[in-house]
Residue, then its C-alpha position, 0 to 999 in steps of 0.5 A: x938788871x943792875x944798872x937802872x933809868x936815868x934821865x939824860x937831855x939830847x938836843x934836836x934841830x930846831x922844831x924836831x922834837x916831836x920826829x926824834x921822839x916818835x921816832x926813838x918811840x917806835x924803835x924802842x917798841x919794834x926792837x922791845x927795848x923797853x927795859x933801856x929806853x922806859x921814857x921819853x918826854x917832851x916838857x911841855x906847859x899849858x899857856x893860857x893866852x889872852x888875844x883879842x878879848x878870846x882866852x885860849x889854852x895852848x901846849x908850848x915846848x919848855x925848853x925848845x930844841x931838847x928832848x928828855x930820855x930815861x934810860x939805860x946808858x948802855x951801847x946800844x941805847x946811846x947808838x939809838x938815840x944818838x943816831x935818830x934823825x934829826x938829833x944833834x947829840x946828847x946834853x954833856x961835854x964832848x957829848x958824852x950823856x951826863x945824866x940829870x940830877x934827881x933835882x933837875x929832874x923834879x925842878x923840870x916836872x917831867x915825872x909831873x903835869x905841866x904847869x898852867x901859865x897864862x899870858x895876855x897882850x894887856x900891859x902897864x900903861x894900857x886903857x882896858x874895859x872892864x866886863x862883869x864884877x862890880x866895875x863892869x863896863x869901866x875903863x881904865x888904865x893898867x898900873x900892873x900884872x901878877x900874872x902868877x895871881x892872873x891880875x890887874x890893879x887896874x886905875x878907873x875913875x870913881x868917886x870923882x879920884x883915880x881908885x885902884x881895884x884887882x880884876x881877873x885876866x879874863x875880865x878885861x878887854x884891850x881898849x885901841x886907841 
C-alpha cells in the first residue's frame, strides 16, 4: 500500500476512552484490518501519589476524552473509527481528520513508555515530620517542593536556628493541625 499510517486523535465521551480503544481493536481483529489500523493508544502516565504517608503508583490518562489511532486514512478506516460507540469524532476542522505531526507524536510519547510523575498532598507552609536520614524524627516547615527532583526544602530547627534541608518526598509525613 502506497499510503503510510499516521497518528490521528479522536475525541470520546468522558470515561469512554478504554471502551472506544477496545472496540476499535476488536473490529480490526475481527475484520483483519491490521494493514489499515495499526495501533490504538490511550496516552497514560504513571503518577506516584503520597497520601496518608503511603506511596502509591497509579496510571492516569494524559489527555482525558482522547484516544490516538495510528492508521492509513481510507473511507473504510474512517468509517470504523467514526462509528465506534463512544467516539464523537476526529480532531480536526469540521471533524475532518488531521494527522499529528512527527513532533507532536514525539511530544506525546505514544511510541515510548509513560513518564514518571510524583504527586503529594504536602505543600509549602505545611508542618511535616521527617523519617529517615540524618534528621530522622525531626519536624519542620515546608519551604518549597521540587516535583521533578521529588524533594522538598524543609526548614528545621537545628543548633538554635532555622536550617534548610532537602529531603525526599517519600521521607515526609504531613502533621495534622
